[in-house]
Structure formats: C-alpha cells, structure tokens
C-alpha positions in Angstrom: 10.2 -192.1 -3.8 9.7 -195.1 -1.9 12.6 -197.7 -2.0 12.0 -200.6 -4.8 12.5 -203.1 -1.0 10.1 -201.7 0.9 7.4 -201.8 -2.1 8.1 -205.7 -2.6 7.8 -206.0 1.1 4.4 -204.0 1.4 3.2 -206.2 -1.4 4.4 -210.0 -0.9 1.7 -211.1 1.5 0.5 -214.2 1.3 -1.3 -215.2 -2.4 -5.1 -216.8 -1.4 -6.9 -217.2 -5.4 -9.7 -219.0 -4.2 -12.7 -218.4 -6.6 -15.3 -218.3 -4.3 -17.6 -216.0 -3.9 -20.9 -215.3 -3.0 -24.1 -214.7 -5.1 -24.2 -211.0 -4.6 -20.4 -210.6 -5.9 -18.7 -211.0 -9.4 -15.3 -212.4 -9.1 -12.1 -210.3 -11.0 -8.4 -210.4 -10.4 -6.1 -207.5 -11.3 -1.9 -207.5 -11.6 0.0 -204.7 -10.1 2.9 -204.7 -12.7 5.9 -202.9 -10.6 9.5 -202.8 -13.7 12.2 -201.3 -13.7 15.2 -199.6 -11.6 12.9 -196.8 -10.9 9.8 -198.3 -10.0 7.1 -197.6 -12.8 4.0 -199.3 -12.1 1.4 -200.4 -15.3 -1.8 -198.6 -15.8 -4.3 -198.9 -18.5 -7.7 -197.2 -19.6 -10.5 -199.2 -20.1 -12.3 -199.5 -23.3 -15.0 -196.1 -23.4 -17.3 -199.3 -24.7 -17.3 -201.3 -22.2 -20.3 -202.4 -19.8 -18.6 -201.9 -16.6 -15.8 -199.5 -15.7 -15.8 -198.0 -19.0 -12.5 -194.8 -19.3 -11.6 -195.7 -15.9 -8.0 -195.9 -15.4 -7.1 -199.5 -14.1 -4.6 -202.4 -12.9 -4.4 -204.5 -15.9 -7.6 -207.5 -15.0 -10.7 -208.1 -16.0 -13.3 -211.5 -14.8 -12.7 -214.9 -13.2 -13.9 -217.0 -16.3 -14.9 -220.8 -15.4 -11.8 -221.8 -17.6 -9.3 -219.9 -15.4 -7.9 -222.1 -12.9 -8.1 -219.6 -10.0 -7.9 -215.8 -9.4 -4.4 -215.9 -9.8 -4.6 -217.4 -13.5 -7.6 -214.8 -14.6 -5.0 -211.5 -13.3 -2.2 -213.4 -15.9 -4.3 -214.4 -18.7 -6.3 -210.6 -18.3 -2.8 -208.5 -18.2 -1.9 -211.2 -21.1 -4.3 -210.0 -23.4 -4.5 -206.5 -22.4 -1.0 -205.1 -22.1 1.1 -209.0 -24.3 3.2 -209.2 -21.2 3.3 -213.2 -20.4 3.7 -213.6 -16.2 4.5 -216.6 -14.5 2.6 -217.7 -11.3 6.5 -217.9 -9.9 6.8 -214.1 -10.6 3.9 -213.4 -8.5 4.7 -212.3 -5.4 2.1 -211.7 -3.1 -1.5 -210.1 -2.7 -3.7 -207.2 -1.6 -6.7 -207.5 0.4 -9.6 -208.0 -2.2 -11.5 -204.9 -2.6 -15.7 -205.5 -3.9 -17.3 -202.1 -6.1 -19.5 -200.3 -5.0 -20.9 -199.5 -8.7 -20.6 -203.1 -10.0 -20.5 -205.6 -7.9 -16.9 -207.4 -8.4 -14.8 -208.3 -5.8 -11.3 -208.1 -6.8 -8.2 -209.5 -6.3 -5.8 -207.3 -6.1 -1.7 -209.3 -7.1 1.9 -208.1 -7.3 4.5 -208.8 -9.5 7.9 -207.3 -10.5 10.2 -206.9 -13.1 13.4 -205.5 -14.1 12.0 -204.7 -16.8 9.3 -204.2 -19.0 8.8 -206.7 -22.1 
C-alpha cells in the first residue's frame, strides 16, 4: 500500500487549467478525490443513458461549459453536481497530464484533491 504522502507528492504537479483546445477535441475535466487515513479514491459509474462514455467507471467530472472560468471550475462544478461534494479551488493540489480519448474526442484534464474525511 502506498503511503498517503507518496500519493500526495505524485499528484501535486502545477495546475494549468487553460480552456484552449483545438477544433478536433472537446474539453473536459475530472477530479481525483482521495480521502481518509487509508487512502480511498472516489469513482462514479456514468449513467447508461449518456451520449459519451455511458456505463463507464470514471472520476467525477465532465465537459467544460462556457460559463466555467477554467477547467478547474469545470472539475469542481461537475464534482458538486455528480456526488454532492463542495470543493474549493485552494483544496485542489495538482494536476496530471491531460489525456485525449480516442472514441469521443475529449481532452480531459485530471486534477487532484485530498480530504481528511469524505463529506
């Protein structure tokens, strides 16, 4: 089992939440919520009725909307909508390298956040 501090260090990279993409991809952001003394990660099952990634297991998150200030705002908004957890910008500690999905053309920014307790 990895120690919490090792996990925190691995996920504590600088945050770049630019909303500039290209015409070939759509932008999205997810939040990797890690909590508890024995680190647990929150995952969700996407509804089977969704247009993209239906029924898949994922981190909470979704598509960037024009009202979102940046991709961090997207990840926070989507996390609140999907699992009811309010996260604040200063609680997000880092970001992993964005990835582009092959089947739906999303470029996804994975951001990370630690909590001592869930909720």
